[in-house]
C-alpha positions in Angstrom: -29.4 -19.5 9.1 -28.0 -22.8 7.8 -24.5 -22.6 9.7 -22.7 -24.1 6.5 -24.2 -21.7 4.2 -23.3 -18.9 6.6 -19.8 -19.9 7.0 -19.4 -20.3 3.1 -20.7 -16.8 2.5 -18.5 -15.3 5.3 -15.4 -16.9 3.8 -16.2 -16.4 0.5 -17.1 -12.7 0.7 -14.3 -11.8 3.0 -11.5 -13.5 0.8 -12.4 -13.1 -2.8 -13.2 -9.3 -3.0 -10.0 -8.4 -1.2 -7.9 -10.5 -3.4 -9.5 -8.7 -6.4 -8.6 -5.7 -5.0 -4.9 -6.8 -4.1 -4.7 -7.8 -7.7 -6.0 -4.2 -9.0 -3.7 -2.1 -7.1 -0.7 -4.4 -7.9 -1.5 -3.7 -11.5 -1.9 -0.2 -11.1 1.7 0.3 -10.4 2.5 0.4 -14.2 6.2 1.3 -14.5 8.0 -0.9 -12.0 5.9 -3.3 -10.4 6.4 -4.9 -7.2 7.3 -8.6 -6.8 3.8 -10.1 -6.2 5.0 -12.4 -3.6 6.2 -9.4 -1.6 2.9 -7.6 -2.1 1.3 -10.8 -1.0 3.7 -11.1 2.5 2.4 -7.5 3.2 -1.2 -8.8 2.8 -0.6 -11.8 5.0 0.8 -9.3 7.8 -2.2 -7.3 7.6 -4.6 -10.5 8.1 -2.7 -12.0 10.8 0.0 -10.1 12.7 -1.5 -6.9 12.5 -4.7 -8.3 13.7 -3.1 -10.3 16.6 -1.3 -7.3 17.9 -4.2 -5.3 17.3 -6.3 -7.2 19.6 -3.8 -7.2 22.2 -3.4 -3.4 21.7 -6.9 -2.5 21.9 -7.5 -4.5 25.0 -4.4 -2.8 26.8 -5.3 0.7 25.6 -9.2 0.0 26.1 -8.5 -0.8 29.6 -6.9 2.4 30.4 -9.7 4.5 28.6 -12.4 2.4 30.4 -10.9 3.3 33.9 -10.7 6.9 32.9 -14.3 7.0 31.9 -16.0 5.0 34.6 -14.2 7.4 37.0 -15.6 10.6 35.5 -19.0 9.6 33.6 -22.2 8.8 35.0 -22.9 4.9 35.5 -26.1 5.4 33.0 -23.4 6.9 30.1 -20.5 5.2 31.0 -21.3 2.1 29.0 -22.1 4.0 25.8 -19.2 6.1 26.1 -16.9 3.5 26.5 -18.2 1.8 23.2 -17.9 4.9 21.4 -14.3 5.4 22.6 -13.4 1.8 21.4 -14.6 2.7 17.9 -13.3 6.2 17.5 -10.1 6.4 19.5 -8.6 2.8 20.5 -9.4 1.3 16.9 -7.9 4.0 15.1 -4.8 4.5 17.0 -4.1 0.8 17.6 -5.1 -0.5 14.2 -3.4 1.9 12.0 -0.2 1.4 14.2 0.0 -2.4 14.1 -0.7 -2.3 10.3 1.9 0.3 10.0 4.7 -1.8 12.0 5.5 -3.8 9.0 5.6 -0.9 6.5 8.2 0.8 8.7 10.3 -2.8 8.3 9.7 -2.8 4.9 11.0 0.7 4.1 14.6 -0.9 4.5 14.1 -3.3 1.6 15.6 -2.1 -1.8 12.3 -3.2 -3.4 10.6 -0.3 -1.4 11.5 2.5 -3.9 9.1 5.5 -3.2 5.5 6.6 -2.7 4.0 4.5 -5.3 5.7 1.2 -3.8 4.6 2.4 -0.3 0.9 2.8 -1.3 1.0 -0.7 -2.8 2.5 -2.4 0.0 0.3 -0.3 2.5 -2.8 -1.2 0.4 -1.9 -4.8 0.7 -1.6 -4.4 4.6 -4.9 -2.9 4.7 -6.7 -5.4 2.6 -5.3 -8.2 4.6 -6.6 -6.8 7.7 -9.9 -6.0 6.1 -10.6 -9.6 5.1 -10.0 -11.0 8.6 -12.0 -8.2 10.1 -14.8 -8.8 7.6 -14.7 -12.6 8.2 -15.1 -12.2 11.9 -17.7 -9.7 11.4 -19.6 -12.0 8.7 -19.3 -15.0 10.8 -20.8 -13.3 14.0 -23.8 -11.9 12.1 -26.9 -13.4 13.8 -29.6 -12.2 11.7 -31.0 -13.2 8.4 -29.6 -13.6 4.9 -30.7 -10.1 3.6 -29.2 -8.4 6.6 -25.9 -10.5 6.0 -25.7 -9.5 2.3 -26.2 -5.8 3.4 -23.5 -6.0 5.9 -21.4 -7.7 3.2 -22.0 -4.8 0.8 -21.1 -2.3 3.4 -17.9 -3.6 4.7 -16.6 -4.9 1.1 -17.1 -1.6 -0.4 -16.5 0.8 2.4 -14.9 -0.7 5.8 -12.3 -2.8 4.0 -11.4 0.1 1.4 -10.9 2.2 4.6 -8.3 -0.1 5.9 -6.7 -0.3 2.2 -6.5 3.6 1.8 -5.4 4.5 5.3 -2.5 2.2 5.0 -1.9 3.3 1.3 -1.5 6.9 2.8 1.0 5.9 5.5 3.1 3.7 3.0 3.1 6.5 0.6 4.5 8.8 3.4 7.1 6.4 4.4 8.3 6.1 0.7 8.3 9.8 0.0 10.6 10.2 3.2 12.8 7.1 2.6 15.5 9.2 0.5 15.1 12.4 2.4 16.8 13.8 5.3 16.2 12.7 8.8 14.2 16.0 9.4 11.6 15.0 6.5 11.6 11.4 7.8 10.8 12.6 11.5 7.9 14.8 10.1 6.4 13.4 7.0 6.3 9.8 8.7 4.1 10.7 11.7 2.1 12.9 9.3 1.2 9.9 7.3 0.1 7.9 10.2 -1.8 11.0 11.5 -3.6 11.2 8.4 -4.3 7.5 8.4 -5.5 7.7 12.0 -7.8 10.6 11.1 -9.5 8.9 8.2 -10.0 6.0 10.4 -11.5 8.0 13.2 -13.6 10.1 10.7 -15.2 7.0 9.1 -15.9 5.1 12.6 -17.5 8.3 14.2 -19.8 9.1 11.4 -21.1 5.7 11.1 -21.5 5.2 14.6 -24.9 7.4 14.5 -27.7 7.0 12.1 -27.8 10.9 11.7 -24.1 11.0 10.5 -23.8 7.7 8.5 -24.4 9.2 5.0 -21.4 11.8 6.1 -19.2 8.9 6.6 -20.3 7.3 3.2 -19.5 10.6 1.6 -16.2 11.0 3.3 -15.1 7.6 2.2 -16.0 7.8 -1.4 -14.5 11.5 -1.4 -11.2 9.9 0.2 -11.0 7.1 -2.4 -11.3 9.5 -5.0 -8.4 11.9 -3.7 -6.2 8.9 -3.1 -6.7 7.2 -6.4 -6.1 10.8 -8.2 -3.2 11.4 -6.1 -1.6 7.8 -6.6 -2.3 8.2 -10.5 -0.3 11.4 -10.5 2.5 9.6 -8.5 2.7 6.9 -11.0 2.7 9.2 -14.0 5.5 11.2 -12.3 7.4 7.8 -11.9 6.9 7.5 -15.4 8.5 11.0 -16.2 11.4 10.3 -13.7 12.2 7.0 -15.7 12.3 8.8 -19.2 14.5 11.6 -17.6 16.9 9.5 -16.0 16.9 6.9 -19.2 17.6 9.8 -21.5 20.6 10.9 -19.4 22.0 7.5 -19.3 21.9 7.5 -23.2 23.6 10.8 -23.5 26.3 10.0 -20.9 27.0 6.1 -21.1 25.8 5.0 -24.4 24.9 1.6 -22.9 21.3 2.2 -23.9 20.7 2.8 -27.4 18.8 5.9 -28.2 16.2 4.5 -30.2 15.2 2.3 -27.2 13.8 5.3 -25.5 10.8 5.3 -27.7 10.1 1.9 -26.1 11.4 1.4 -22.4 9.7 4.3 -20.7 6.3 3.3 -21.8 4.4 0.3 -20.5 2.4 -0.1 -23.8 5.4 -0.3 -25.9 8.1 -2.0 -23.8 7.3 -5.5 -24.3 6.2 -5.5 -27.9 8.3 -7.6 -30.2 10.7 -6.5 -32.8 12.7 -3.6 -31.4 15.3 -5.8 -29.6 17.9 -8.2 -31.1 16.3 -11.6 -31.1 19.0 -13.1 -28.5 18.3 -10.3 -26.1 16.2 -11.3 -22.9 13.6 -8.7 -23.4 12.4 -9.1 -19.7 15.5 -8.9 -18.0 16.7 -6.0 -20.2 13.5 -3.7 -19.6 13.7 -4.9 -16.0 17.4 -3.8 -15.5 16.8 -0.4 -17.7 13.9 0.6 -15.3 15.7 -0.5 -12.1 19.1 1.6 -13.2 16.5 4.5 -13.7 15.0 4.5 -10.5 18.3 3.9 -8.6 20.0 7.0 -10.4 17.1 9.0 -9.3 17.1 7.9 -5.8 21.0 8.6 -5.6 20.3 12.3 -6.1 18.0 12.6 -3.1 20.5 10.5 -0.8 22.9 11.7 1.6 26.5 10.8 0.4 27.3 8.4 3.3 24.3 6.3 2.1 24.9 6.1 -1.3 27.8 3.3 -1.4 25.3 0.4 -1.9 23.2 2.2 -4.4 26.3 3.3 -6.4 27.7 -0.3 -6.5 24.1 -1.6 -7.9 23.9 1.2 -10.6 27.2 0.1 -11.8 26.1 -3.5 -11.7 22.8 -2.7 -13.7 25.1 -0.8 -16.3 27.3 -3.9 -16.8 24.3 -6.0 -16.9 22.6 -3.7 -19.7 25.9 -4.0 -21.6 26.4 -7.9 -21.4 22.8 -8.2 -22.6 22.9 -6.1 -25.5 26.7 -7.0 -26.3 26.7 -10.7 -26.1 23.3 -10.5 -28.3 25.2 -9.0 -31.2 27.9 -11.7 -31.1 25.5 -14.2 -31.8 24.7 -15.1 -35.3 
Protein backbone atom coordinates (compact mmCIF):
# COMPACT_ATOMS: atom_id res chain seq x y z
CA UNK A 1 0.00 0.00 0.00
CA UNK A 2 1.41 3.37 -1.04
CA UNK A 3 2.17 5.28 2.22
CA UNK A 4 1.05 8.65 0.85
CA UNK A 5 -2.28 7.29 -0.41
CA UNK A 6 -2.68 5.43 2.89
CA UNK A 7 -2.12 8.67 4.84
CA UNK A 8 -4.56 10.58 2.62
CA UNK A 9 -7.28 7.94 2.98
CA UNK A 10 -6.76 7.76 6.75
CA UNK A 11 -6.95 11.53 7.12
CA UNK A 12 -9.84 12.12 4.73
CA UNK A 13 -12.12 9.35 5.98
CA UNK A 14 -11.44 10.05 9.64
CA UNK A 15 -12.10 13.82 9.39
CA UNK A 16 -14.73 14.45 6.70
CA UNK A 17 -17.48 12.04 7.89
CA UNK A 18 -17.15 13.29 11.48
CA UNK A 19 -17.46 16.92 10.39
CA UNK A 20 -20.56 15.99 8.40
CA UNK A 21 -22.06 14.22 11.42
CA UNK A 22 -21.22 17.24 13.58
CA UNK A 23 -23.07 19.64 11.30
CA UNK A 24 -26.07 17.31 11.12
CA UNK A 25 -26.52 17.03 14.90
CA UNK A 26 -26.02 20.80 15.25
CA UNK A 27 -28.77 21.43 12.69
CA UNK A 28 -31.10 18.95 14.39
CA UNK A 29 -31.35 21.34 17.35
CA UNK A 30 -33.99 23.40 15.56
CA UNK A 31 -35.44 25.74 18.16
CA UNK A 32 -32.44 27.19 19.99
CA UNK A 33 -29.31 26.24 18.11
CA UNK A 34 -26.04 26.36 20.05
CA UNK A 35 -23.13 28.59 18.98
CA UNK A 36 -21.21 26.48 16.50
CA UNK A 37 -17.87 27.59 17.95
CA UNK A 38 -18.92 26.14 21.30
CA UNK A 39 -20.04 22.87 19.70
CA UNK A 40 -16.69 22.79 17.89
CA UNK A 41 -14.88 23.33 21.20
CA UNK A 42 -16.52 20.18 22.55
CA UNK A 43 -15.54 18.37 19.36
CA UNK A 44 -11.95 19.54 19.85
CA UNK A 45 -11.92 18.25 23.44
CA UNK A 46 -13.05 14.85 22.24
CA UNK A 47 -10.38 14.81 19.54
CA UNK A 48 -7.51 15.85 21.83
CA UNK A 49 -8.00 16.06 25.60
CA UNK A 50 -10.29 13.08 25.92
CA UNK A 51 -7.93 10.95 23.83
CA UNK A 52 -4.82 11.97 25.81
CA UNK A 53 -6.45 11.43 29.20
CA UNK A 54 -8.05 8.26 27.86
CA UNK A 55 -4.64 6.81 26.97
CA UNK A 56 -3.22 7.72 30.39
CA UNK A 57 -6.26 6.35 32.22
CA UNK A 58 -6.26 3.17 30.16
CA UNK A 59 -2.60 2.51 30.98
CA UNK A 60 -3.17 3.01 34.71
CA UNK A 61 -6.38 0.98 34.92
CA UNK A 62 -5.03 -1.62 32.51
CA UNK A 63 -1.98 -2.24 34.68
CA UNK A 64 -4.16 -2.97 37.68
CA UNK A 65 -6.43 -5.34 35.79
CA UNK A 66 -3.45 -7.08 34.15
CA UNK A 67 -1.88 -7.68 37.54
CA UNK A 68 -5.10 -9.24 38.78
CA UNK A 69 -5.52 -11.44 35.69
CA UNK A 70 -1.94 -12.72 35.65
CA UNK A 71 -2.19 -13.67 39.32
CA UNK A 72 -5.32 -15.78 39.00
CA UNK A 73 -5.45 -16.99 35.38
CA UNK A 74 -3.45 -19.68 33.61
CA UNK A 75 -0.54 -18.43 31.55
CA UNK A 76 -2.17 -19.72 28.38
CA UNK A 77 -5.37 -17.75 29.01
CA UNK A 78 -3.93 -14.65 30.66
CA UNK A 79 -3.01 -12.83 27.44
CA UNK A 80 -6.42 -13.38 25.84
CA UNK A 81 -8.26 -12.37 29.01
CA UNK A 82 -6.11 -9.28 29.38
CA UNK A 83 -6.89 -8.13 25.83
CA UNK A 84 -10.59 -8.79 26.33
CA UNK A 85 -10.64 -6.92 29.66
CA UNK A 86 -8.97 -3.96 27.98
CA UNK A 87 -11.73 -3.82 25.37
CA UNK A 88 -14.82 -4.52 27.50
CA UNK A 89 -13.86 -3.05 30.89
CA UNK A 90 -11.03 -0.53 30.61
CA UNK A 91 -12.08 1.19 27.37
CA UNK A 92 -15.76 1.77 28.26
CA UNK A 93 -15.05 3.05 31.78
CA UNK A 94 -12.04 5.23 30.97
CA UNK A 95 -13.12 6.60 27.60
CA UNK A 96 -16.66 7.51 28.62
CA UNK A 97 -15.31 9.20 31.76
CA UNK A 98 -12.61 11.22 30.00
CA UNK A 99 -15.00 12.27 27.24
CA UNK A 100 -17.57 13.29 29.84
CA UNK A 101 -15.29 15.48 31.96
CA UNK A 102 -15.71 18.40 29.58
CA UNK A 103 -19.51 18.01 29.57
CA UNK A 104 -19.57 18.34 33.35
CA UNK A 105 -17.62 21.59 33.04
CA UNK A 106 -19.86 22.74 30.17
CA UNK A 107 -22.89 22.33 32.45
CA UNK A 108 -21.83 25.51 34.26
CA UNK A 109 -22.26 27.49 31.04
CA UNK A 110 -25.57 29.32 30.57
CA UNK A 111 -25.49 28.12 26.94
CA UNK A 112 -26.12 24.61 28.31
CA UNK A 113 -29.89 24.84 28.62
CA UNK A 114 -31.19 21.29 28.91
CA UNK A 115 -31.17 17.74 27.54
CA UNK A 116 -31.23 18.79 23.88
CA UNK A 117 -28.18 20.99 24.32
CA UNK A 118 -26.49 18.27 26.36
CA UNK A 119 -27.08 15.72 23.62
CA UNK A 120 -25.61 18.07 20.98
CA UNK A 121 -22.53 18.90 23.06
CA UNK A 122 -22.09 15.27 24.06
CA UNK A 123 -22.47 14.08 20.50
CA UNK A 124 -19.82 16.59 19.44
CA UNK A 125 -17.38 15.29 22.07
CA UNK A 126 -17.99 11.71 20.93
CA UNK A 127 -17.48 12.58 17.28
CA UNK A 128 -14.18 14.31 18.05
CA UNK A 129 -13.00 11.25 19.94
CA UNK A 130 -14.17 8.98 17.12
CA UNK A 131 -12.30 11.08 14.56
CA UNK A 132 -8.94 10.73 16.31
CA UNK A 133 -9.50 7.06 17.13
CA UNK A 134 -10.47 6.32 13.53
CA UNK A 135 -7.39 8.11 12.19
CA UNK A 136 -5.13 6.01 14.41
CA UNK A 137 -6.89 2.79 13.39
CA UNK A 138 -6.81 3.64 9.69
CA UNK A 139 -3.18 4.69 9.82
CA UNK A 140 -2.06 1.52 11.58
CA UNK A 141 -3.98 -0.80 9.25
CA UNK A 142 -1.27 -2.85 7.49
CA UNK A 143 -3.27 -4.74 4.88
CA UNK A 144 -4.65 -4.01 1.40
CA UNK A 145 -6.94 -1.28 0.14
CA UNK A 146 -10.04 -3.50 0.21
CA UNK A 147 -9.48 -4.34 3.87
CA UNK A 148 -8.89 -0.67 4.67
CA UNK A 149 -12.13 0.39 2.95
CA UNK A 150 -14.07 -2.25 4.92
CA UNK A 151 -12.51 -0.95 8.14
CA UNK A 152 -13.39 2.63 7.16
CA UNK A 153 -17.02 1.68 6.55
CA UNK A 154 -17.38 -0.22 9.83
CA UNK A 155 -15.72 2.41 11.98
CA UNK A 156 -17.45 5.36 10.28
CA UNK A 157 -20.94 3.87 10.42
CA UNK A 158 -20.68 2.08 13.76
CA UNK A 159 -17.67 2.66 16.03
CA UNK A 160 -17.54 6.45 15.70
CA UNK A 161 -21.33 6.67 15.91
CA UNK A 162 -21.11 4.68 19.16
CA UNK A 163 -18.90 7.40 20.69
CA UNK A 164 -21.38 10.03 19.52
CA UNK A 165 -24.39 8.19 20.95
CA UNK A 166 -22.88 7.31 24.33
CA UNK A 167 -21.84 10.88 25.06
CA UNK A 168 -25.13 12.22 23.70
CA UNK A 169 -26.85 10.10 26.36
CA UNK A 170 -24.52 11.34 29.09
CA UNK A 171 -24.87 14.95 27.95
CA UNK A 172 -28.66 14.67 27.86
CA UNK A 173 -28.63 13.29 31.42
CA UNK A 174 -26.51 16.24 32.59
CA UNK A 175 -28.82 18.68 30.82
CA UNK A 176 -31.93 17.07 32.29
CA UNK A 177 -30.50 17.20 35.81
CA UNK A 178 -29.01 20.71 35.59
CA UNK A 179 -32.11 22.54 36.81
CA UNK A 180 -33.22 19.82 39.20
CA UNK A 181 -32.40 19.39 42.89
CA UNK A 182 -29.25 17.84 44.29
CA UNK A 183 -30.83 14.40 44.68
CA UNK A 184 -31.72 14.35 40.98
CA UNK A 185 -28.21 15.45 40.04
CA UNK A 186 -26.63 12.70 42.18
CA UNK A 187 -28.83 10.02 40.60
CA UNK A 188 -29.52 11.07 36.99
CA UNK A 189 -25.97 12.10 36.06
CA UNK A 190 -24.32 8.85 37.29
CA UNK A 191 -27.13 6.91 35.61
CA UNK A 192 -26.40 8.67 32.32
CA UNK A 193 -22.73 7.77 32.62
CA UNK A 194 -23.60 4.17 33.51
CA UNK A 195 -25.79 3.87 30.40
CA UNK A 196 -22.97 5.29 28.25
CA UNK A 197 -20.50 2.79 29.72
CA UNK A 198 -22.96 -0.08 29.25
CA UNK A 199 -23.53 0.79 25.58
CA UNK A 200 -19.79 0.94 25.00
CA UNK A 201 -19.32 -2.35 26.87
CA UNK A 202 -22.01 -4.11 24.83
CA UNK A 203 -20.55 -2.95 21.52
CA UNK A 204 -16.98 -3.91 22.39
CA UNK A 205 -18.02 -7.26 23.86
CA UNK A 206 -20.17 -8.37 20.94
CA UNK A 207 -17.74 -7.35 18.19
CA UNK A 208 -14.86 -9.07 19.99
CA UNK A 209 -16.19 -12.44 18.78
CA UNK A 210 -17.17 -13.44 15.27
CA UNK A 211 -20.13 -15.41 16.60
CA UNK A 212 -21.71 -12.33 18.23
CA UNK A 213 -20.62 -9.55 15.84
CA UNK A 214 -24.05 -9.42 14.16
CA UNK A 215 -25.63 -8.90 17.57
CA UNK A 216 -23.31 -5.94 18.07
CA UNK A 217 -24.30 -4.36 14.77
CA UNK A 218 -27.98 -4.93 15.54
CA UNK A 219 -27.50 -3.43 19.01
CA UNK A 220 -25.89 -0.31 17.56
CA UNK A 221 -28.59 0.16 14.91
CA UNK A 222 -31.31 -0.21 17.55
CA UNK A 223 -29.48 2.20 19.89
CA UNK A 224 -29.21 4.85 17.17
CA UNK A 225 -32.91 4.52 16.36
CA UNK A 226 -33.92 4.82 20.03
CA UNK A 227 -31.60 7.77 20.72
CA UNK A 228 -32.68 9.57 17.53
CA UNK A 229 -36.35 9.09 18.45
CA UNK A 230 -35.86 10.32 22.02
CA UNK A 231 -33.85 13.29 20.75
CA UNK A 232 -36.61 14.25 18.31
CA UNK A 233 -39.17 14.00 21.10
CA UNK A 234 -36.99 16.24 23.30
CA UNK A 235 -36.69 18.80 20.49
CA UNK A 236 -40.47 18.69 19.97
CA UNK A 237 -41.02 19.18 23.70
CA UNK A 238 -38.63 22.15 23.66
CA UNK A 239 -40.79 23.70 20.96
CA UNK A 240 -43.92 23.24 23.09
CA UNK A 241 -42.19 24.86 26.06
CA UNK A 242 -41.20 27.87 23.94
CA UNK A 243 -44.79 28.29 22.70
CA UNK A 244 -46.17 27.99 26.25
CA UNK A 245 -43.73 30.47 27.77
CA UNK A 246 -44.13 33.03 24.98
CA UNK A 247 -47.91 32.78 25.29
CA UNK A 248 -47.59 33.53 29.01
CA UNK A 249 -45.32 36.45 28.17
CA UNK A 250 -47.89 37.87 25.75
CA UNK A 251 -50.63 37.57 28.37
CA UNK A 252 -48.61 38.93 31.30
CA UNK A 253 -46.35 41.74 30.02
CA UNK A 254 -47.48 42.53 26.49
CA UNK A 255 -43.87 43.08 25.44
CA UNK A 256 -44.40 40.55 22.66
CA UNK A 257 -47.38 41.22 20.36
CA UNK A 258 -49.90 38.39 20.24
CA UNK A 259 -49.70 38.13 16.47
CA UNK A 260 -46.03 37.18 16.77
CA UNK A 261 -47.02 33.87 18.37
CA UNK A 262 -47.78 32.42 14.95
CA UNK A 263 -44.16 33.01 13.94
CA UNK A 264 -41.72 32.98 16.87
CA UNK A 265 -42.15 29.40 18.15
CA UNK A 266 -41.92 27.83 14.70
CA UNK A 267 -38.61 27.37 12.90
CA UNK A 268 -40.31 27.34 9.51
CA UNK A 269 -41.93 30.76 10.09
CA UNK A 270 -39.76 32.84 12.40
CA UNK A 271 -37.30 34.07 9.75
CA UNK A 272 -39.83 34.75 7.01
CA UNK A 273 -40.05 38.36 5.90
CA UNK A 274 -42.96 40.72 6.41
CA UNK A 275 -44.25 39.97 9.91
CA UNK A 276 -41.94 42.45 11.63
CA UNK A 277 -41.52 46.20 11.06
CA UNK A 278 -38.70 46.86 8.64
CA UNK A 279 -36.35 48.42 11.19
CA UNK A 280 -36.48 45.57 13.68
CA UNK A 281 -33.36 43.41 13.81
CA UNK A 282 -35.22 40.17 13.13
CA UNK A 283 -32.36 37.86 14.08
CA UNK A 284 -31.80 39.58 17.44
CA UNK A 285 -35.52 39.76 18.19
CA UNK A 286 -36.09 36.06 17.51
CA UNK A 287 -32.98 35.05 19.44
CA UNK A 288 -33.97 37.18 22.44
CA UNK A 289 -37.57 35.94 22.48
CA UNK A 290 -36.57 32.26 22.32
CA UNK A 291 -33.92 32.73 25.02
CA UNK A 292 -36.51 34.53 27.18
CA UNK A 293 -38.89 31.58 26.89
CA UNK A 294 -36.18 29.10 27.84
CA UNK A 295 -34.97 31.17 30.80
CA UNK A 296 -38.52 31.53 32.13
CA UNK A 297 -39.02 27.78 32.00
CA UNK A 298 -35.71 27.16 33.74
CA UNK A 299 -36.66 29.52 36.56
CA UNK A 300 -39.67 27.36 37.34
CA UNK A 301 -37.42 24.36 37.99
CA UNK A 302 -34.68 26.06 40.00
CA UNK A 303 -34.17 26.47 43.71
CA UNK A 304 -34.89 30.03 44.84
CA UNK A 305 -31.30 30.64 45.95
CA UNK A 306 -30.04 29.92 42.42
CA UNK A 307 -32.51 32.14 40.60
CA UNK A 308 -30.92 35.58 40.94
CA UNK A 309 -28.77 35.51 37.80
CA UNK A 310 -31.58 34.07 35.70
CA UNK A 311 -34.14 36.58 36.98
CA UNK A 312 -31.76 39.36 36.02
CA UNK A 313 -31.32 37.86 32.55
CA UNK A 314 -35.10 37.56 32.07
CA UNK A 315 -35.48 41.27 32.89
CA UNK A 316 -32.62 42.12 30.52
CA UNK A 317 -34.19 40.12 27.69
CA UNK A 318 -37.58 41.75 28.23
CA UNK A 319 -36.00 45.19 28.07
CA UNK A 320 -34.08 44.24 24.94
CA UNK A 321 -37.24 42.98 23.22
CA UNK A 322 -39.14 46.13 24.20
CA UNK A 323 -36.30 48.31 22.91
CA UNK A 324 -36.09 46.44 19.60
CA UNK A 325 -39.80 46.82 18.96
CA UNK A 326 -40.30 50.31 20.47
CA UNK A 327 -37.46 52.04 18.64
CA UNK A 328 -38.41 50.40 15.37
CA UNK A 329 -41.83 52.05 15.70
CA UNK A 330 -40.22 55.47 16.19
CA UNK A 331 -38.34 55.32 12.90
CA UNK A 332 -40.05 56.60 9.75
